[in-house]
PyMOL Python script that loads the backbone (N, CA, C, O; Angstrom):
from pymol import cmd

cmd.read_pdbstr("""\
ATOM      1  N   MET A   1      -3.178  -7.312  11.056  1.00  0.00           N
ATOM      2  CA  MET A   1      -3.405  -8.190   9.938  1.00  0.00           C
ATOM      3  C   MET A   1      -4.722  -8.463   9.673  1.00  0.00           C
ATOM      4  O   MET A   1      -5.078  -8.208   8.522  1.00  0.00           O
ATOM      5  N   PHE A   2      -5.704  -9.000  10.566  1.00  0.00           N
ATOM      6  CA  PHE A   2      -7.083  -8.892  10.266  1.00  0.00           C
ATOM      7  C   PHE A   2      -7.622  -7.753   9.503  1.00  0.00           C
ATOM      8  O   PHE A   2      -8.279  -7.979   8.487  1.00  0.00           O
ATOM      9  N   ASP A   3      -7.408  -6.583   9.892  1.00  0.00           N
ATOM     10  CA  ASP A   3      -7.820  -5.775   9.161  1.00  0.00           C
ATOM     11  C   ASP A   3      -7.303  -5.411   7.819  1.00  0.00           C
ATOM     12  O   ASP A   3      -8.034  -4.949   6.943  1.00  0.00           O
ATOM     13  N   PHE A   4      -5.960  -5.637   7.662  1.00  0.00           N
ATOM     14  CA  PHE A   4      -5.584  -5.542   6.292  1.00  0.00           C
ATOM     15  C   PHE A   4      -6.369  -6.650   5.273  1.00  0.00           C
ATOM     16  O   PHE A   4      -6.775  -6.456   4.127  1.00  0.00           O
ATOM     17  N   TYR A   5      -6.434  -7.797   6.041  1.00  0.00           N
ATOM     18  CA  TYR A   5      -7.153  -9.107   5.214  1.00  0.00           C
ATOM     19  C   TYR A   5      -8.626  -8.478   4.831  1.00  0.00           C
ATOM     20  O   TYR A   5      -9.127  -8.691   3.727  1.00  0.00           O
ATOM     21  N   SER A   6      -9.140  -7.848   5.633  1.00  0.00           N
ATOM     22  CA  SER A   6     -10.584  -7.560   5.321  1.00  0.00           C
ATOM     23  C   SER A   6     -10.719  -6.458   4.393  1.00  0.00           C
ATOM     24  O   SER A   6     -11.679  -6.417   3.623  1.00  0.00           O
ATOM     25  N   GLU A   7      -9.763  -5.497   4.412  1.00  0.00           N
ATOM     26  CA  GLU A   7      -9.944  -4.080   3.666  1.00  0.00           C
ATOM     27  C   GLU A   7      -9.176  -4.584   2.263  1.00  0.00           C
ATOM     28  O   GLU A   7      -9.635  -4.049   1.254  1.00  0.00           O
ATOM     29  N   HIS A   8      -8.330  -5.311   2.092  1.00  0.00           N
ATOM     30  CA  HIS A   8      -7.479  -5.460   0.985  1.00  0.00           C
ATOM     31  C   HIS A   8      -7.455  -7.014   0.743  1.00  0.00           C
ATOM     32  O   HIS A   8      -6.406  -7.626   0.942  1.00  0.00           O
ATOM     33  N   TYR A   9      -8.492  -7.607   0.355  1.00  0.00           N
ATOM     34  CA  TYR A   9      -8.212  -9.184   0.320  1.00  0.00           C
ATOM     35  C   TYR A   9      -7.607  -9.486  -0.767  1.00  0.00           C
ATOM     36  O   TYR A   9      -6.798 -10.413  -0.708  1.00  0.00           O
ATOM     37  N   ASP A  10      -7.797  -8.883  -1.889  1.00  0.00           N
ATOM     38  CA  ASP A  10      -6.923  -9.354  -3.006  1.00  0.00           C
ATOM     39  C   ASP A  10      -5.420  -9.226  -3.064  1.00  0.00           C
ATOM     40  O   ASP A  10      -4.612 -10.080  -3.426  1.00  0.00           O
ATOM     41  N   LEU A  11      -5.220  -8.117  -2.680  1.00  0.00           N
ATOM     42  CA  LEU A  11      -3.516  -8.041  -2.338  1.00  0.00           C
ATOM     43  C   LEU A  11      -3.080  -8.994  -1.227  1.00  0.00           C
ATOM     44  O   LEU A  11      -2.032  -9.637  -1.287  1.00  0.00           O
ATOM     45  N   PHE A  12      -3.938  -9.049  -0.213  1.00  0.00           N
ATOM     46  CA  PHE A  12      -3.490 -10.112   0.610  1.00  0.00           C
ATOM     47  C   PHE A  12      -3.555 -11.388   0.279  1.00  0.00           C
ATOM     48  O   PHE A  12      -2.811 -12.158   0.886  1.00  0.00           O
ATOM     49  N   MET A  13      -4.332 -11.843  -0.615  1.00  0.00           N
ATOM     50  CA  MET A  13      -4.123 -13.114  -1.133  1.00  0.00           C
ATOM     51  C   MET A  13      -3.021 -13.342  -2.292  1.00  0.00           C
ATOM     52  O   MET A  13      -2.503 -14.398  -2.653  1.00  0.00           O
ATOM     53  N   HIS A  14      -2.858 -12.247  -2.683  1.00  0.00           N
ATOM     54  CA  HIS A  14      -1.596 -12.361  -3.715  1.00  0.00           C
ATOM     55  C   HIS A  14      -0.392 -12.573  -3.257  1.00  0.00           C
ATOM     56  O   HIS A  14       0.376 -13.363  -3.806  1.00  0.00           O
ATOM     57  N   LYS A  15       0.003 -11.688  -1.879  1.00  0.00           N
ATOM     58  CA  LYS A  15       0.922 -11.820  -1.150  1.00  0.00           C
ATOM     59  C   LYS A  15       1.005 -13.120  -0.419  1.00  0.00           C
ATOM     60  O   LYS A  15       2.141 -13.573  -0.279  1.00  0.00           O
ATOM     61  N   TYR A  16       0.049 -13.770   0.048  1.00  0.00           N
ATOM     62  CA  TYR A  16      -0.107 -14.858   0.779  1.00  0.00           C
ATOM     63  C   TYR A  16       0.257 -15.936  -0.201  1.00  0.00           C
ATOM     64  O   TYR A  16       0.812 -16.929   0.267  1.00  0.00           O
ATOM     65  N   HIS A  17       0.034 -15.888  -1.452  1.00  0.00           N
ATOM     66  CA  HIS A  17       0.040 -16.972  -2.578  1.00  0.00           C
ATOM     67  C   HIS A  17       1.554 -17.064  -2.711  1.00  0.00           C
ATOM     68  O   HIS A  17       2.120 -18.154  -2.625  1.00  0.00           O
ATOM     69  N   LEU A  18       2.297 -15.783  -2.948  1.00  0.00           N
ATOM     70  CA  LEU A  18       3.716 -15.854  -3.219  1.00  0.00           C
ATOM     71  C   LEU A  18       4.469 -16.549  -1.977  1.00  0.00           C
ATOM     72  O   LEU A  18       5.468 -17.255  -2.115  1.00  0.00           O
ATOM     73  N   ARG A  19       3.927 -16.288  -0.889  1.00  0.00           N
ATOM     74  CA  ARG A  19       4.499 -16.988   0.483  1.00  0.00           C
ATOM     75  C   ARG A  19       4.179 -18.527   0.367  1.00  0.00           C
ATOM     76  O   ARG A  19       5.140 -19.265   0.585  1.00  0.00           O
ATOM     77  N   SER A  20       3.158 -19.035   0.105  1.00  0.00           N
ATOM     78  CA  SER A  20       2.975 -20.264  -0.122  1.00  0.00           C
ATOM     79  C   SER A  20       3.708 -20.935  -1.152  1.00  0.00           C
ATOM     80  O   SER A  20       4.070 -22.096  -0.957  1.00  0.00           O
ATOM     81  N   ASN A  21       4.016 -20.247  -2.408  1.00  0.00           N
ATOM     82  CA  ASN A  21       4.846 -20.756  -3.157  1.00  0.00           C
ATOM     83  C   ASN A  21       6.190 -21.072  -2.649  1.00  0.00           C
ATOM     84  O   ASN A  21       6.744 -22.145  -2.887  1.00  0.00           O
ATOM     85  N   VAL A  22       6.583 -20.356  -2.119  1.00  0.00           N
ATOM     86  CA  VAL A  22       8.536 -20.301  -1.460  1.00  0.00           C
ATOM     87  C   VAL A  22       8.288 -21.296  -0.283  1.00  0.00           C
ATOM     88  O   VAL A  22       9.243 -22.010   0.025  1.00  0.00           O
ATOM     89  N   GLU A  23       7.153 -21.428   0.393  1.00  0.00           N
ATOM     90  CA  GLU A  23       7.243 -22.561   1.460  1.00  0.00           C
ATOM     91  C   GLU A  23       7.235 -23.948   0.731  1.00  0.00           C
ATOM     92  O   GLU A  23       7.986 -24.899   0.947  1.00  0.00           O
ATOM     93  N   SER A  24       6.257 -23.852  -0.147  1.00  0.00           N
ATOM     94  CA  SER A  24       6.163 -25.445  -0.944  1.00  0.00           C
ATOM     95  C   SER A  24       7.650 -25.763  -1.561  1.00  0.00           C
ATOM     96  O   SER A  24       8.193 -26.867  -1.510  1.00  0.00           O
ATOM     97  N   ASN A  25       8.208 -24.569  -2.159  1.00  0.00           N
ATOM     98  CA  ASN A  25       9.528 -25.060  -2.610  1.00  0.00           C
ATOM     99  C   ASN A  25      10.507 -25.468  -1.571  1.00  0.00           C
ATOM    100  O   ASN A  25      11.304 -26.333  -1.936  1.00  0.00           O
ATOM    101  N   PHE A  26      10.597 -25.107  -0.566  1.00  0.00           N
ATOM    102  CA  PHE A  26      11.323 -25.300   0.465  1.00  0.00           C
ATOM    103  C   PHE A  26      11.111 -26.675   0.912  1.00  0.00           C
ATOM    104  O   PHE A  26      12.032 -27.451   1.166  1.00  0.00           O
ATOM    105  N   LEU A  27       9.839 -26.956   1.002  1.00  0.00           N
ATOM    106  CA  LEU A  27       9.251 -28.369   1.480  1.00  0.00           C
ATOM    107  C   LEU A  27       9.840 -29.358   0.601  1.00  0.00           C
ATOM    108  O   LEU A  27      10.453 -30.332   1.038  1.00  0.00           O
ATOM    109  N   MET A  28       9.616 -29.057  -0.984  1.00  0.00           N
ATOM    110  CA  MET A  28      10.120 -30.193  -1.973  1.00  0.00           C
ATOM    111  C   MET A  28      11.583 -30.345  -1.576  1.00  0.00           C
ATOM    112  O   MET A  28      12.019 -31.468  -1.325  1.00  0.00           O
ATOM    113  N   VAL A  29      12.365 -29.259  -1.506  1.00  0.00           N
ATOM    114  CA  VAL A  29      13.739 -29.402  -1.260  1.00  0.00           C
ATOM    115  C   VAL A  29      14.154 -30.046   0.107  1.00  0.00           C
ATOM    116  O   VAL A  29      15.210 -30.679   0.092  1.00  0.00           O
ATOM    117  N   LYS A  30      13.501 -29.971   1.219  1.00  0.00           N
ATOM    118  CA  LYS A  30      13.888 -30.675   2.213  1.00  0.00           C
ATOM    119  C   LYS A  30      13.561 -32.192   2.032  1.00  0.00           C
ATOM    120  O   LYS A  30      14.411 -33.062   2.225  1.00  0.00           O
ATOM    121  N   ARG A  31      12.312 -32.450   1.659  1.00  0.00           N
ATOM    122  CA  ARG A  31      11.828 -33.832   1.275  1.00  0.00           C
ATOM    123  C   ARG A  31      12.985 -34.599   0.465  1.00  0.00           C
ATOM    124  O   ARG A  31      13.306 -35.709   0.891  1.00  0.00           O
ATOM    125  N   LYS A  32      13.529 -34.172  -0.488  1.00  0.00           N
ATOM    126  CA  LYS A  32      14.370 -34.564  -1.326  1.00  0.00           C
ATOM    127  C   LYS A  32      15.705 -34.757  -0.956  1.00  0.00           C
ATOM    128  O   LYS A  32      16.317 -35.798  -1.196  1.00  0.00           O
ATOM    129  N   PHE A  33      16.178 -33.781  -0.374  1.00  0.00           N
ATOM    130  CA  PHE A  33      17.587 -33.554  -0.126  1.00  0.00           C
ATOM    131  C   PHE A  33      17.967 -33.719   1.558  1.00  0.00           C
ATOM    132  O   PHE A  33      19.091 -33.783   2.055  1.00  0.00           O
ATOM    133  N   GLY A  34      16.921 -33.755   2.100  1.00  0.00           N
ATOM    134  CA  GLY A  34      17.052 -33.798   3.687  1.00  0.00           C
ATOM    135  C   GLY A  34      16.932 -32.338   4.356  1.00  0.00           C
ATOM    136  O   GLY A  34      16.949 -31.390   3.572  1.00  0.00           O
ATOM    137  N   SER A  35      16.814 -32.075   5.709  1.00  0.00           N
ATOM    138  CA  SER A  35      16.730 -30.818   6.056  1.00  0.00           C
ATOM    139  C   SER A  35      17.944 -30.225   6.928  1.00  0.00           C
ATOM    140  O   SER A  35      17.887 -29.285   7.720  1.00  0.00           O
ATOM    141  N   HIS A  36      19.097 -31.042   6.571  1.00  0.00           N
ATOM    142  CA  HIS A  36      20.311 -30.739   7.192  1.00  0.00           C
ATOM    143  C   HIS A  36      21.407 -30.145   6.314  1.00  0.00           C
ATOM    144  O   HIS A  36      21.487 -30.513   5.142  1.00  0.00           O
ATOM    145  N   VAL A  37      22.245 -29.261   6.807  1.00  0.00           N
ATOM    146  CA  VAL A  37      23.330 -28.874   6.044  1.00  0.00           C
ATOM    147  C   VAL A  37      24.565 -29.318   6.764  1.00  0.00           C
ATOM    148  O   VAL A  37      24.837 -28.924   7.899  1.00  0.00           O
ATOM    149  N   ARG A  38      25.396 -30.250   5.989  1.00  0.00           N
ATOM    150  CA  ARG A  38      26.515 -30.879   6.574  1.00  0.00           C
ATOM    151  C   ARG A  38      27.907 -30.454   6.928  1.00  0.00           C
ATOM    152  O   ARG A  38      28.777 -30.989   7.615  1.00  0.00           O
ATOM    153  N   SER A  39      27.850 -29.129   6.134  1.00  0.00           N
ATOM    154  CA  SER A  39      29.152 -28.339   6.127  1.00  0.00           C
ATOM    155  C   SER A  39      29.228 -27.690   7.346  1.00  0.00           C
ATOM    156  O   SER A  39      28.210 -27.339   7.942  1.00  0.00           O
ATOM    157  N   LYS A  40      30.528 -27.467   7.839  1.00  0.00           N
ATOM    158  CA  LYS A  40      30.779 -26.579   9.393  1.00  0.00           C
ATOM    159  C   LYS A  40      30.849 -25.283   9.023  1.00  0.00           C
ATOM    160  O   LYS A  40      30.189 -24.405   9.580  1.00  0.00           O
ATOM    161  N   ASN A  41      31.871 -25.018   7.799  1.00  0.00           N
ATOM    162  CA  ASN A  41      32.180 -23.416   7.710  1.00  0.00           C
ATOM    163  C   ASN A  41      31.051 -22.774   6.902  1.00  0.00           C
ATOM    164  O   ASN A  41      30.350 -23.349   6.069  1.00  0.00           O
ATOM    165  N   GLU A  42      30.979 -21.384   7.309  1.00  0.00           N
ATOM    166  CA  GLU A  42      29.743 -20.761   6.779  1.00  0.00           C
ATOM    167  C   GLU A  42      29.733 -20.472   5.275  1.00  0.00           C
ATOM    168  O   GLU A  42      28.658 -20.546   4.679  1.00  0.00           O
ATOM    169  N   ASP A  43      30.787 -20.167   4.659  1.00  0.00           N
ATOM    170  CA  ASP A  43      30.897 -20.304   3.244  1.00  0.00           C
ATOM    171  C   ASP A  43      30.784 -21.534   2.541  1.00  0.00           C
ATOM    172  O   ASP A  43      30.312 -21.616   1.407  1.00  0.00           O
ATOM    173  N   SER A  44      31.246 -22.564   3.260  1.00  0.00           N
ATOM    174  CA  SER A  44      30.808 -24.283   2.539  1.00  0.00           C
ATOM    175  C   SER A  44      29.426 -24.155   2.864  1.00  0.00           C
ATOM    176  O   SER A  44      28.666 -24.555   1.982  1.00  0.00           O
ATOM    177  N   ARG A  45      28.943 -23.736   3.822  1.00  0.00           N
ATOM    178  CA  ARG A  45      27.321 -24.019   4.150  1.00  0.00           C
ATOM    179  C   ARG A  45      26.561 -23.399   3.067  1.00  0.00           C
ATOM    180  O   ARG A  45      25.746 -24.067   2.431  1.00  0.00           O
ATOM    181  N   ASP A  46      26.803 -21.996   2.781  1.00  0.00           N
ATOM    182  CA  ASP A  46      26.254 -21.383   1.856  1.00  0.00           C
ATOM    183  C   ASP A  46      26.550 -21.952   0.432  1.00  0.00           C
ATOM    184  O   ASP A  46      25.642 -21.749  -0.374  1.00  0.00           O
ATOM    185  N   ASN A  47      27.530 -22.555   0.012  1.00  0.00           N
ATOM    186  CA  ASN A  47      27.609 -22.940  -1.234  1.00  0.00           C
ATOM    187  C   ASN A  47      26.920 -24.471  -1.332  1.00  0.00           C
ATOM    188  O   ASN A  47      26.484 -24.932  -2.387  1.00  0.00           O
ATOM    189  N   GLU A  48      26.902 -25.106  -0.169  1.00  0.00           N
ATOM    190  CA  GLU A  48      26.235 -26.438  -0.132  1.00  0.00           C
ATOM    191  C   GLU A  48      24.796 -25.959  -0.351  1.00  0.00           C
ATOM    192  O   GLU A  48      24.239 -26.525  -1.291  1.00  0.00           O
ATOM    193  N   ILE A  49      24.073 -25.051   0.299  1.00  0.00           N
ATOM    194  CA  ILE A  49      22.767 -24.501  -0.148  1.00  0.00           C
ATOM    195  C   ILE A  49      22.589 -24.112  -1.449  1.00  0.00           C
ATOM    196  O   ILE A  49      21.612 -24.481  -2.099  1.00  0.00           O
ATOM    197  N   LEU A  50      23.467 -23.385  -1.897  1.00  0.00           N
ATOM    198  CA  LEU A  50      23.325 -22.926  -3.459  1.00  0.00           C
ATOM    199  C   LEU A  50      23.356 -24.287  -4.178  1.00  0.00           C
ATOM    200  O   LEU A  50      22.382 -24.416  -4.919  1.00  0.00           O
ATOM    201  N   CYS A  51      24.105 -25.226  -4.174  1.00  0.00           N
ATOM    202  CA  CYS A  51      24.133 -26.383  -4.942  1.00  0.00           C
ATOM    203  C   CYS A  51      22.685 -27.335  -4.846  1.00  0.00           C
ATOM    204  O   CYS A  51      22.102 -27.867  -5.791  1.00  0.00           O
ATOM    205  N   ILE A  52      22.307 -27.363  -3.383  1.00  0.00           N
ATOM    206  CA  ILE A  52      21.172 -27.913  -3.382  1.00  0.00           C
ATOM    207  C   ILE A  52      19.926 -27.332  -4.292  1.00  0.00           C
ATOM    208  O   ILE A  52      19.159 -28.041  -4.943  1.00  0.00           O
ATOM    209  N   PHE A  53      19.886 -25.999  -4.210  1.00  0.00           N
ATOM    210  CA  PHE A  53      18.763 -25.434  -5.114  1.00  0.00           C
ATOM    211  C   PHE A  53      19.234 -25.501  -6.489  1.00  0.00           C
ATOM    212  O   PHE A  53      18.251 -25.505  -7.230  1.00  0.00           O
ATOM    213  N   LEU A  54      20.238 -25.550  -7.090  1.00  0.00           N
ATOM    214  CA  LEU A  54      20.558 -25.745  -8.268  1.00  0.00           C
ATOM    215  C   LEU A  54      20.355 -27.017  -8.787  1.00  0.00           C
ATOM    216  O   LEU A  54      19.979 -27.123  -9.954  1.00  0.00           O
ATOM    217  N   CYS A  55      20.564 -28.084  -8.038  1.00  0.00           N
ATOM    218  CA  CYS A  55      20.194 -29.527  -8.374  1.00  0.00           C
ATOM    219  C   CYS A  55      18.572 -29.688  -8.528  1.00  0.00           C
ATOM    220  O   CYS A  55      17.952 -30.215  -9.452  1.00  0.00           O
ATOM    221  N   HIS A  56      18.098 -29.098  -7.385  1.00  0.00           N
ATOM    222  CA  HIS A  56      16.682 -28.906  -7.360  1.00  0.00           C
ATOM    223  C   HIS A  56      16.006 -28.248  -8.723  1.00  0.00           C
ATOM    224  O   HIS A  56      14.952 -28.580  -9.265  1.00  0.00           O
ATOM    225  N   ASN A  57      16.803 -27.368  -9.050  1.00  0.00           N
ATOM    226  CA  ASN A  57      16.130 -26.703 -10.339  1.00  0.00           C
ATOM    227  C   ASN A  57      16.287 -27.338 -11.683  1.00  0.00           C
ATOM    228  O   ASN A  57      15.512 -27.260 -12.637  1.00  0.00           O
ATOM    229  N   ILE A  58      17.525 -28.038 -11.588  1.00  0.00           N
ATOM    230  CA  ILE A  58      17.868 -28.924 -12.568  1.00  0.00           C
ATOM    231  C   ILE A  58      16.674 -30.048 -12.610  1.00  0.00           C
ATOM    232  O   ILE A  58      16.010 -30.317 -13.610  1.00  0.00           O
ATOM    233  N   LEU A  59      16.544 -30.630 -11.352  1.00  0.00           N
ATOM    234  CA  LEU A  59      15.444 -31.916 -11.546  1.00  0.00           C
ATOM    235  C   LEU A  59      14.051 -31.157 -12.084  1.00  0.00           C
ATOM    236  O   LEU A  59      13.212 -31.680 -12.817  1.00  0.00           O
ATOM    237  N   LEU A  60      14.016 -30.043 -11.641  1.00  0.00           N
ATOM    238  CA  LEU A  60      12.438 -29.609 -12.228  1.00  0.00           C
ATOM    239  C   LEU A  60      12.480 -29.505 -13.715  1.00  0.00           C
ATOM    240  O   LEU A  60      11.549 -29.902 -14.416  1.00  0.00           O
ATOM    241  N   LEU A  61      13.657 -28.923 -14.230  1.00  0.00           N
ATOM    242  CA  LEU A  61      13.907 -28.775 -15.685  1.00  0.00           C
ATOM    243  C   LEU A  61      13.677 -30.194 -16.371  1.00  0.00           C
ATOM    244  O   LEU A  61      12.870 -30.274 -17.298  1.00  0.00           O
ATOM    245  N   ILE A  62      14.249 -31.113 -16.008  1.00  0.00           N
ATOM    246  CA  ILE A  62      14.182 -32.552 -16.535  1.00  0.00           C
ATOM    247  C   ILE A  62      12.875 -33.078 -16.188  1.00  0.00           C
ATOM    248  O   ILE A  62      12.476 -33.906 -17.006  1.00  0.00           O
ATOM    249  N   LYS A  63      12.027 -32.828 -15.141  1.00  0.00           N
ATOM    250  CA  LYS A  63      10.763 -33.217 -15.097  1.00  0.00           C
ATOM    251  C   LYS A  63       9.751 -32.709 -16.066  1.00  0.00           C
ATOM    252  O   LYS A  63       8.822 -33.398 -16.488  1.00  0.00           O
ATOM    253  N   GLY A  64       9.986 -31.422 -16.410  1.00  0.00           N
ATOM    254  CA  GLY A  64       9.374 -30.499 -17.112  1.00  0.00           C
ATOM    255  C   GLY A  64       9.603 -30.979 -18.547  1.00  0.00           C
ATOM    256  O   GLY A  64       8.633 -30.855 -19.294  1.00  0.00           O
ATOM    257  N   ILE A  65      10.651 -31.474 -19.027  1.00  0.00           N
ATOM    258  CA  ILE A  65      11.017 -32.241 -20.398  1.00  0.00           C
ATOM    259  C   ILE A  65      10.192 -33.408 -20.397  1.00  0.00           C
ATOM    260  O   ILE A  65       9.160 -33.389 -21.069  1.00  0.00           O
ATOM    261  N   PHE A  66      10.529 -34.506 -19.681  1.00  0.00           N
ATOM    262  CA  PHE A  66      10.024 -35.672 -19.846  1.00  0.00           C
ATOM    263  C   PHE A  66       8.373 -35.790 -19.336  1.00  0.00           C
ATOM    264  O   PHE A  66       7.563 -36.445 -19.992  1.00  0.00           O
ATOM    265  N   GLU A  67       8.048 -35.155 -18.239  1.00  0.00           N
ATOM    266  CA  GLU A  67       6.678 -35.382 -18.014  1.00  0.00           C
ATOM    267  C   GLU A  67       5.617 -34.466 -18.558  1.00  0.00           C
ATOM    268  O   GLU A  67       4.492 -34.946 -18.696  1.00  0.00           O
ATOM    269  N   PHE A  68       5.849 -33.071 -18.920  1.00  0.00           N
ATOM    270  CA  PHE A  68       5.089 -32.139 -19.565  1.00  0.00           C
ATOM    271  C   PHE A  68       5.329 -31.794 -21.066  1.00  0.00           C
ATOM    272  O   PHE A  68       4.573 -31.073 -21.718  1.00  0.00           O
ATOM    273  N   GLY A  69       6.757 -32.537 -21.674  1.00  0.00           N
ATOM    274  CA  GLY A  69       6.897 -31.993 -22.909  1.00  0.00           C
ATOM    275  C   GLY A  69       7.339 -30.623 -23.108  1.00  0.00           C
ATOM    276  O   GLY A  69       7.289 -30.084 -24.213  1.00  0.00           O
ATOM    277  N   ILE A  70       7.796 -30.015 -21.997  1.00  0.00           N
ATOM    278  CA  ILE A  70       8.301 -28.646 -22.253  1.00  0.00           C
ATOM    279  C   ILE A  70       9.717 -28.645 -22.645  1.00  0.00           C
ATOM    280  O   ILE A  70      10.516 -29.213 -21.899  1.00  0.00           O
ATOM    281  N   PHE A  71      10.165 -28.030 -23.814  1.00  0.00           N
ATOM    282  CA  PHE A  71      11.424 -28.224 -24.427  1.00  0.00           C
ATOM    283  C   PHE A  71      12.064 -26.962 -24.188  1.00  0.00           C
ATOM    284  O   PHE A  71      11.760 -26.265 -25.156  1.00  0.00           O
ATOM    285  N   PRO A  72      12.933 -26.174 -23.256  1.00  0.00           N
ATOM    286  CA  PRO A  72      13.408 -24.916 -23.057  1.00  0.00           C
ATOM    287  C   PRO A  72      14.392 -24.708 -24.099  1.00  0.00           C
ATOM    288  O   PRO A  72      15.238 -25.562 -24.362  1.00  0.00           O
ATOM    289  N   ASP A  73      14.283 -23.334 -24.842  1.00  0.00           N
ATOM    290  CA  ASP A  73      15.296 -22.995 -25.915  1.00  0.00           C
ATOM    291  C   ASP A  73      16.347 -22.084 -24.958  1.00  0.00           C
ATOM    292  O   ASP A  73      16.124 -20.937 -24.570  1.00  0.00           O
ATOM    293  N   PHE A  74      17.489 -22.850 -24.692  1.00  0.00           N
ATOM    294  CA  PHE A  74      18.366 -22.134 -23.864  1.00  0.00           C
ATOM    295  C   PHE A  74      19.284 -20.976 -24.583  1.00  0.00           C
ATOM    296  O   PHE A  74      19.728 -19.937 -24.093  1.00  0.00           O
ATOM    297  N   GLU A  75      19.402 -21.444 -25.756  1.00  0.00           N
ATOM    298  CA  GLU A  75      20.144 -20.394 -26.795  1.00  0.00           C
ATOM    299  C   GLU A  75      19.380 -19.522 -26.720  1.00  0.00           C
ATOM    300  O   GLU A  75      19.865 -18.589 -26.080  1.00  0.00           O
ATOM    301  N   LYS A  76      18.162 -19.295 -27.139  1.00  0.00           N
ATOM    302  CA  LYS A  76      17.278 -18.107 -27.222  1.00  0.00           C
ATOM    303  C   LYS A  76      17.444 -17.297 -26.122  1.00  0.00           C
ATOM    304  O   LYS A  76      17.851 -16.135 -26.159  1.00  0.00           O
ATOM    305  N   MET A  77      17.025 -18.118 -24.833  1.00  0.00           N
ATOM    306  CA  MET A  77      17.087 -17.381 -23.623  1.00  0.00           C
ATOM    307  C   MET A  77      18.323 -16.788 -23.336  1.00  0.00           C
ATOM    308  O   MET A  77      18.269 -15.692 -22.778  1.00  0.00           O
ATOM    309  N   CYS A  78      19.493 -17.288 -23.604  1.00  0.00           N
ATOM    310  CA  CYS A  78      21.052 -16.917 -23.262  1.00  0.00           C
ATOM    311  C   CYS A  78      21.174 -15.681 -24.197  1.00  0.00           C
ATOM    312  O   CYS A  78      21.799 -14.720 -23.747  1.00  0.00           O
ATOM    313  N   ASN A  79      20.598 -15.588 -25.564  1.00  0.00           N
ATOM    314  CA  ASN A  79      20.627 -14.273 -26.455  1.00  0.00           C
ATOM    315  C   ASN A  79      19.846 -13.265 -25.766  1.00  0.00           C
ATOM    316  O   ASN A  79      20.337 -12.141 -25.666  1.00  0.00           O
ATOM    317  N   GLU A  80      18.701 -13.503 -25.277  1.00  0.00           N
ATOM    318  CA  GLU A  80      17.984 -12.416 -24.536  1.00  0.00           C
ATOM    319  C   GLU A  80      18.543 -11.802 -23.327  1.00  0.00           C
ATOM    320  O   GLU A  80      18.160 -10.675 -23.014  1.00  0.00           O
ATOM    321  N   ALA A  81      19.424 -12.437 -22.602  1.00  0.00           N
ATOM    322  CA  ALA A  81      19.962 -12.192 -21.483  1.00  0.00           C
ATOM    323  C   ALA A  81      21.526 -11.775 -21.775  1.00  0.00           C
ATOM    324  O   ALA A  81      22.303 -11.337 -20.926  1.00  0.00           O
ATOM    325  N   ASP A  82      21.754 -11.956 -22.860  1.00  0.00           N
ATOM    326  CA  ASP A  82      23.185 -11.353 -23.329  1.00  0.00           C
ATOM    327  C   ASP A  82      24.252 -12.257 -22.255  1.00  0.00           C
ATOM    328  O   ASP A  82      25.046 -11.719 -21.484  1.00  0.00           O
ATOM    329  N   CYS A  83      24.083 -13.550 -22.392  1.00  0.00           N
ATOM    330  CA  CYS A  83      24.834 -14.413 -21.833  1.00  0.00           C
ATOM    331  C   CYS A  83      26.465 -14.336 -22.507  1.00  0.00           C
ATOM    332  O   CYS A  83      26.707 -14.551 -23.695  1.00  0.00           O
ATOM    333  N   THR A  84      27.375 -14.023 -21.589  1.00  0.00           N
ATOM    334  CA  THR A  84      28.898 -14.390 -22.321  1.00  0.00           C
ATOM    335  C   THR A  84      29.600 -15.338 -21.728  1.00  0.00           C
ATOM    336  O   THR A  84      30.740 -15.495 -22.164  1.00  0.00           O
ATOM    337  N   LEU A  85      29.147 -16.221 -20.598  1.00  0.00           N
ATOM    338  CA  LEU A  85      29.702 -17.311 -19.877  1.00  0.00           C
ATOM    339  C   LEU A  85      29.710 -18.335 -21.213  1.00  0.00           C
ATOM    340  O   LEU A  85      30.845 -18.689 -21.533  1.00  0.00           O
ATOM    341  N   ILE A  86      28.914 -18.720 -21.814  1.00  0.00           N
ATOM    342  CA  ILE A  86      28.746 -20.014 -22.556  1.00  0.00           C
ATOM    343  C   ILE A  86      29.588 -19.642 -23.762  1.00  0.00           C
ATOM    344  O   ILE A  86      30.229 -20.607 -24.178  1.00  0.00           O
ATOM    345  N   ASN A  87      29.767 -18.537 -24.430  1.00  0.00           N
ATOM    346  CA  ASN A  87      30.403 -18.259 -25.522  1.00  0.00           C
ATOM    347  C   ASN A  87      31.925 -19.002 -25.587  1.00  0.00           C
ATOM    348  O   ASN A  87      32.653 -18.833 -26.565  1.00  0.00           O
TER     349      ASN A  87
END
""", "prot")
cmd.dss("prot")
cmd.show_as("cartoon", "prot")
cmd.util.cbc("prot")
cmd.orient("prot")
């Protein structure tokens, strides 16, 4: 790994930055919702984790709206992605 770091510094830092972003998101989720999953069944655990990350993403959208004045255009995004669930 040190050789890769020495020879390809830019690529190494790009990959490391992606990893650090993922780890910081996991840390934010664990701080807000706790680090334990309470469900016993495997499917229930998967659903609980998905719901936790859904809530985390919704909280980030709300933060973006109120703190930074970012107003996402969901209708435009849905039209570009060809959403059929909302219709």
